[in-house]
C-alpha positions as CSV (number, residue, x, y, z in Angstrom):
1,M,-14.8,-5.1,9.6
2,K,-16.6,-6.9,6.8
3,L,-17.3,-5.5,3.4
4,T,-21.0,-5.4,4.1
5,D,-20.3,-3.2,7.2
6,F,-18.1,-0.9,5.2
7,M,-20.7,-0.5,2.5
8,Q,-23.2,0.6,5.2
9,S,-20.7,3.1,6.9
10,D,-21.4,6.8,6.9
11,I,-18.3,7.6,4.9
12,Y,-19.2,5.1,2.2
13,M,-22.8,6.2,2.0
14,S,-21.7,9.8,1.8
15,F,-19.4,8.8,-1.1
16,L,-22.3,7.1,-2.8
17,D,-24.4,10.2,-2.4
18,D,-21.7,12.3,-4.2
19,L,-21.1,9.7,-6.8
20,E,-24.7,9.4,-7.6
21,K,-24.9,13.1,-8.4
22,S,-22.5,12.5,-11.3
23,L,-24.1,9.3,-12.7
24,S,-26.9,9.2,-15.3
25,E,-28.9,6.9,-13.1
26,K,-29.5,6.3,-9.4
27,I,-27.6,3.7,-7.5
28,D,-29.8,0.7,-6.5
29,R,-29.5,0.8,-2.7
30,K,-32.4,-1.5,-2.0
31,S,-31.4,-4.7,-3.8
32,K,-29.3,-7.2,-1.8
33,V,-25.8,-7.7,-3.1
34,H,-25.4,-11.4,-3.5
35,D,-23.1,-13.2,-1.1
36,V,-20.9,-14.5,-3.8
37,V,-20.2,-11.0,-5.0
38,I,-19.3,-9.9,-1.5
39,I,-16.9,-12.8,-1.2
40,L,-15.4,-12.0,-4.6
41,M,-14.8,-8.4,-3.7
42,E,-13.3,-9.3,-0.4
43,K,-10.8,-11.5,-2.4
44,W,-10.1,-8.5,-4.6
45,L,-9.1,-6.5,-1.5
46,G,-6.8,-9.3,-0.5
47,Y,-5.2,-9.6,-4.0
48,A,-4.4,-5.9,-3.8
49,S,-3.3,-6.1,-0.1
50,L,-5.7,-3.3,0.8
51,S,-7.7,-2.6,3.9
52,F,-10.9,-0.7,4.5
53,D,-8.7,2.1,5.8
54,D,-7.1,2.3,2.4
55,L,-10.5,2.7,0.7
56,C,-11.4,5.3,3.3
57,W,-8.1,7.1,2.4
58,V,-9.3,7.3,-1.3
59,I,-12.7,8.5,-0.3
60,L,-11.4,11.2,2.1
61,N,-8.4,12.4,0.1
62,C,-9.3,11.8,-3.6
63,R,-13.1,12.1,-3.5
64,S,-13.7,14.2,-6.6
65,T,-10.9,12.6,-8.7
66,S,-12.0,9.1,-7.8
67,I,-15.6,9.9,-8.6
68,N,-14.5,11.3,-12.0
69,Y,-12.5,8.1,-12.6
70,I,-15.5,5.9,-11.8
71,V,-17.9,8.0,-13.9
72,K,-15.6,7.9,-16.9
73,K,-15.2,4.1,-16.6
74,Q,-18.9,3.7,-16.2
75,E,-19.5,5.8,-19.3
76,A,-16.9,3.9,-21.3
77,Y,-18.4,0.5,-20.6
78,T,-22.1,1.4,-20.8
79,E,-23.6,1.2,-24.3
80,P,-26.7,3.1,-25.1
81,D,-29.7,0.8,-25.8
82,G,-27.6,-2.2,-24.9
83,G,-25.2,-1.8,-27.8
84,K,-24.8,-4.4,-30.6
85,D,-25.3,-7.3,-28.1
86,N,-28.5,-5.7,-26.8
87,I,-27.3,-5.9,-23.1
88,V,-29.7,-4.5,-20.6
89,N,-27.8,-2.1,-18.3
90,Q,-29.3,-2.2,-14.9
91,A,-28.8,0.4,-12.2
92,P,-25.5,-0.1,-10.4
93,K,-25.7,-1.6,-6.9
94,V,-24.1,-0.2,-3.8
95,N,-21.0,-2.5,-4.3
96,F,-20.1,-1.2,-7.8
97,P,-17.6,1.5,-6.7
98,I,-15.5,-1.0,-4.6
99,G,-13.5,-2.4,-7.5
100,H,-12.9,1.0,-8.9
101,L,-11.7,2.3,-5.6
102,I,-9.2,-0.5,-5.4
103,E,-7.9,0.3,-8.8
104,Y,-7.8,4.0,-8.0
105,Y,-5.8,3.4,-4.8
106,L,-3.3,1.2,-6.6
107,L,-2.9,3.8,-9.5
108,S,-2.4,6.7,-7.1
109,K,-0.4,5.1,-4.3
110,R,1.2,1.9,-5.7
111,P,1.1,2.0,-9.5
112,D,3.8,-0.7,-9.8
113,D,1.4,-3.1,-8.1
114,L,-1.5,-2.6,-10.4
115,L,-0.3,-5.0,-13.1
116,E,0.4,-7.8,-10.5
117,Y,-3.1,-7.2,-9.1
118,I,-4.7,-7.6,-12.6
119,K,-2.6,-10.7,-13.3
120,K,-3.8,-12.3,-10.0
121,F,-7.4,-11.3,-10.8
122,G,-7.2,-12.7,-14.3
123,F,-5.3,-15.8,-13.5
124,L,-7.6,-16.7,-10.6
125,A,-10.7,-16.0,-12.6
126,L,-9.5,-18.6,-15.2
127,I,-8.8,-21.2,-12.5
128,N,-12.3,-20.7,-11.1
129,M,-14.1,-21.2,-14.5
């Protein structure tokens, strides 16, 4: 399965429906997620050694707590009126929960692996600059 297939699956779409009820704005389900973003997120899954079954596990077993986790992070990083840097906050796209689901899985099932995941993520981001 590819990430694009997973993001179109019934289980994921149902999760988006429930997540959207807790967000202040609607999820943009019409805009195409750029290929480079899909490739990057597939790499994140690899860095975390996770499968789509693992993401499904979070959605099925931790639905409300993972939604709460995502909403709190979204609120923490979204500044009203763009904040001091005047950043325009656009509606989140369908891919936006993926990184949060990866983090949530690691926090709940393999917390000792979260730091290593973040190190890989950060180190590889520096290399690709």
